[in-house]
C-alpha positions as CSV (number, residue, x, y, z in Angstrom):
1,M,0.0,0.0,0.0
2,S,1.5,3.2,-1.1
3,T,0.9,6.3,0.8
4,K,0.3,9.5,-1.0
5,L,1.0,12.8,0.5
6,L,-2.1,14.9,0.7
7,P,-1.7,18.6,0.3
8,S,-2.0,20.6,3.4
9,P,-5.2,22.6,4.0
10,S,-3.3,25.9,3.6
11,T,-2.0,24.8,0.2
12,V,-5.5,24.0,-1.0
13,Y,-6.8,27.4,0.3
14,M,-4.0,29.3,-1.5
15,N,-4.7,27.5,-4.8
16,D,-8.4,28.3,-4.5
17,L,-7.6,31.9,-3.7
18,D,-5.3,32.2,-6.7
19,A,-8.0,30.7,-9.0
20,F,-10.6,33.1,-7.5
21,L,-8.4,36.1,-8.1
22,E,-7.7,35.0,-11.6
23,A,-11.4,34.5,-12.4
24,Y,-12.2,37.9,-10.8
25,K,-9.6,39.7,-12.9
26,L,-11.0,38.1,-16.1
27,Q,-14.5,39.0,-15.2
28,R,-13.5,42.5,-14.3
29,A,-11.7,42.9,-17.7
30,R,-14.9,41.6,-19.5
31,D,-17.1,44.0,-17.6
32,D,-14.7,46.9,-18.3
33,E,-14.7,46.1,-22.0
34,E,-18.5,45.9,-22.1
35,R,-18.8,49.2,-20.3
36,R,-16.5,50.8,-22.9
37,K,-18.6,49.4,-25.7
38,V,-21.8,50.6,-24.1
39,K,-20.3,54.0,-23.6
40,Q,-19.1,54.2,-27.3
41,D,-22.6,53.2,-28.5
42,T,-24.3,55.7,-26.2
43,N,-21.9,58.5,-27.4
44,A,-22.6,57.6,-31.0
45,Q,-26.4,57.7,-30.4
46,I,-26.0,61.0,-28.6
47,A,-24.0,62.5,-31.5
48,A,-26.6,61.2,-34.0
49,V,-29.5,62.8,-32.0
50,K,-27.6,66.1,-31.7
51,E,-27.0,66.2,-35.5
52,L,-30.7,65.4,-36.1
53,L,-31.8,68.1,-33.6
54,Q,-29.4,70.7,-35.2
55,S,-30.8,70.0,-38.7
56,E,-34.4,70.3,-37.3
57,I,-33.6,73.5,-35.5
58,A,-32.0,74.9,-38.7
59,R,-35.1,73.9,-40.7
60,L,-37.5,75.5,-38.1
61,E,-35.4,78.7,-38.0
62,S,-35.6,78.9,-41.8
63,Q,-39.4,78.5,-41.6
64,I,-39.6,81.2,-38.9
65,D,-37.5,83.6,-41.0
66,D,-39.9,82.9,-44.0
67,I,-42.9,83.6,-41.8
68,R,-41.4,86.8,-40.5
69,Q,-40.6,88.0,-44.0
70,R,-44.1,87.2,-45.3
71,S,-45.7,88.9,-42.2
72,A,-43.5,92.0,-42.7
73,E,-44.6,92.2,-46.4
74,R,-48.2,91.7,-45.4
75,I,-48.1,94.4,-42.8
76,A,-46.4,96.8,-45.2
77,G,-49.1,96.1,-47.8
78,I,-51.9,96.6,-45.3
79,K,-50.3,99.8,-44.0
80,Q,-49.8,101.2,-47.5
81,C,-53.4,100.5,-48.3
82,H,-54.6,101.9,-45.0
83,D,-52.6,105.1,-45.6
84,S,-54.0,105.6,-49.0
85,G,-57.6,104.9,-47.8
86,G,-57.9,101.9,-50.1
87,L,-58.7,98.2,-49.5
88,L,-56.4,95.2,-49.5
89,I,-58.0,91.9,-50.5
90,R,-56.1,88.9,-49.2
91,T,-57.2,85.4,-50.1
92,V,-56.6,82.3,-48.1
93,D,-54.0,81.2,-50.6
94,H,-52.0,84.4,-49.7
95,S,-52.6,86.2,-53.0
96,S,-53.6,89.8,-52.6
97,L,-55.1,92.7,-54.5
98,S,-55.0,96.4,-53.6
99,M,-58.0,98.5,-54.4
100,P,-58.3,102.3,-54.5
101,P,-60.7,104.0,-52.0
102,L,-64.3,103.1,-52.7
103,R,-67.6,104.6,-51.5
104,G,-70.6,102.6,-50.4
105,S,-71.1,98.9,-51.4
106,F,-69.2,97.3,-54.3
107,S,-69.0,94.0,-56.1
108,L,-66.1,91.7,-56.9
109,L,-65.9,88.9,-59.4
110,P,-65.3,85.5,-57.9
111,H,-61.8,84.2,-57.7
112,N,-62.2,80.4,-57.9
113,G,-64.4,80.4,-54.8
114,I,-61.5,81.2,-52.5
115,P,-62.5,82.9,-49.2
116,F,-60.9,86.3,-48.6
117,K,-60.5,89.0,-46.0
118,L,-60.8,92.7,-46.8
119,Y,-58.7,95.2,-44.9
120,G,-60.0,98.7,-45.2
121,S,-59.0,102.2,-44.0
122,S,-61.1,101.5,-40.9
123,S,-59.5,99.2,-38.4
124,R,-62.2,96.5,-38.8
125,R,-62.0,93.6,-41.2
126,I,-64.7,92.7,-43.7
127,F,-65.0,88.9,-44.3
128,G,-66.6,87.3,-47.3
129,S,-66.4,84.6,-49.8
130,M,-66.1,84.9,-53.5
131,Q,-68.8,82.5,-54.6
132,G,-71.5,82.7,-57.2
133,P,-71.5,84.9,-60.3
134,Q,-70.8,88.0,-58.3
135,A,-69.9,88.4,-54.6
136,K,-71.4,91.4,-52.8
137,L,-69.3,93.0,-50.1
138,L,-70.7,95.4,-47.6
139,R,-68.6,97.5,-45.3
C-alpha cells in the first residue's frame, strides 16, 4: 500500500484563492470592455441625435424667417393700403389685390371660390367669400 502525500489545507486554500483572483480579474476585464462598448454606443447615439436636432432647428429657424418676412410684407401692404384709404383683399392662398378707395357697397368677381378678407381704412376687417357669379361685399 502506497501512501500519497495529501496537500496541506493551507496549500488548497491558496490554490483556490489564486483561482478566484484570476477569475475575478478576467470578469473585471470583460465588464470593463462591455462598459467601454456601451459608452461608445451611447456616445454615437447622442451624436446622431444632436445632429438630427441641429438640422431640425435649422429647418425651423428657416421657416420662422420665411414667416417673419411674409408677415412684414403683409403688414407693409396693409399699412400702405390703409394710408391711401384703399382696401387690400387677401385670399386664403395668400394672394392679394389692392383697391383704391371706394364709397358705399361694391361688387367683386369671384376668384375660384377662395375665401378672402378685406382690410380697409377703418380698423375692422370685412370677411366674405367669392362664390356665385358676383360676390357682394358690404362695409
